[in-house]
C-alpha positions in Angstrom: -15.2 -20.7 -20.0 -13.9 -22.8 -17.1 -10.6 -22.7 -18.1 -10.6 -18.4 -18.1 -12.3 -18.9 -14.9 -9.5 -20.4 -13.4 -6.7 -18.6 -15.3 -8.3 -15.2 -14.1 -8.7 -16.5 -10.7 -4.6 -17.2 -10.8 -3.9 -14.2 -12.2 -5.4 -12.7 -9.4 -3.8 -14.8 -6.7 -0.4 -13.9 -8.2 -1.2 -10.2 -8.1 -2.4 -10.4 -4.4 1.2 -12.4 -4.1 2.8 -9.7 -5.8 1.0 -6.7 -3.8 1.9 -8.4 -0.5 5.7 -9.3 -1.6 6.5 -5.7 -2.6 4.9 -3.8 0.6 6.8 -6.4 2.6 9.9 -5.6 0.6 9.4 -1.6 0.7 8.3 -1.8 4.4 11.1 -4.0 5.9 14.0 -1.9 6.0 12.4 0.8 7.3 11.1 -1.4 10.4 14.2 -2.8 11.0 16.1 0.4 10.7 18.3 1.9 13.6 19.8 5.4 14.6 23.4 5.5 13.1 26.1 6.3 15.5 27.6 9.8 14.8 30.6 10.7 12.9 33.5 10.2 15.5 31.9 8.9 18.3 31.0 5.1 17.6 28.3 4.7 20.4 26.5 7.8 20.6 23.4 7.4 18.4 21.9 10.4 16.0 18.5 11.6 17.4 15.7 10.8 15.2 13.9 13.6 13.6 10.4 13.8 11.9 9.9 10.4 13.7 10.5 11.4 17.0 8.4 14.2 16.6 5.5 12.2 15.7 5.9 10.0 18.5 6.0 12.5 21.0 3.3 15.2 19.4 1.0 12.9 17.5 -0.9 13.9 14.1 -3.0 17.2 13.8 -6.7 17.0 13.2 -6.5 18.1 9.6 -3.3 15.5 8.7 -5.8 12.9 10.0 -8.9 14.5 7.6 -6.5 14.5 4.9 -5.5 10.9 5.5 -9.3 9.6 5.4 -10.2 11.5 2.7 -7.5 10.9 0.3 -8.0 6.9 1.3 -11.6 7.5 0.5 -10.9 9.2 -3.1 -8.7 6.2 -3.5 -10.9 3.6 -2.1 -13.8 4.8 -4.6 -11.8 5.3 -7.6 -10.5 1.8 -7.3 -13.7 0.3 -6.8 -14.8 2.3 -10.1 -12.1 0.7 -12.1 -13.0 -2.8 -11.1 -16.8 -1.8 -11.5 -16.0 -0.7 -15.1 -14.3 -3.9 -15.8 -16.7 -6.2 -14.5 -19.1 -4.9 -16.8 -16.5 -4.8 -19.9 -15.9 -8.5 -19.0 -19.7 -9.3 -18.7 -20.6 -7.4 -21.8 -18.2 -9.5 -24.0 -19.2 -13.0 -22.6 -22.9 -12.0 -23.6 -21.5 -10.5 -27.2 -19.9 -14.2 -27.9 
């Protein structure tokens, strides 16, 4: 049982590292992005579209509410899946 516990912990740490690396790889290109110069001019950057609108205008209330509801549902789903997996593991240990 001790070996299984250590293996499970190592796999959980590996999963966390993989998730962290994936998020860094997907977010880094957008964090270091810069506007491209307009074709033919060489210096003048192309104005930014939706990001500029978001910075100037902000989010509307319904968008904030939608993000909050979505994240709450996602968290509840993750908790449900984790709880069922934990119960399944306990049932397997008590049966053997």
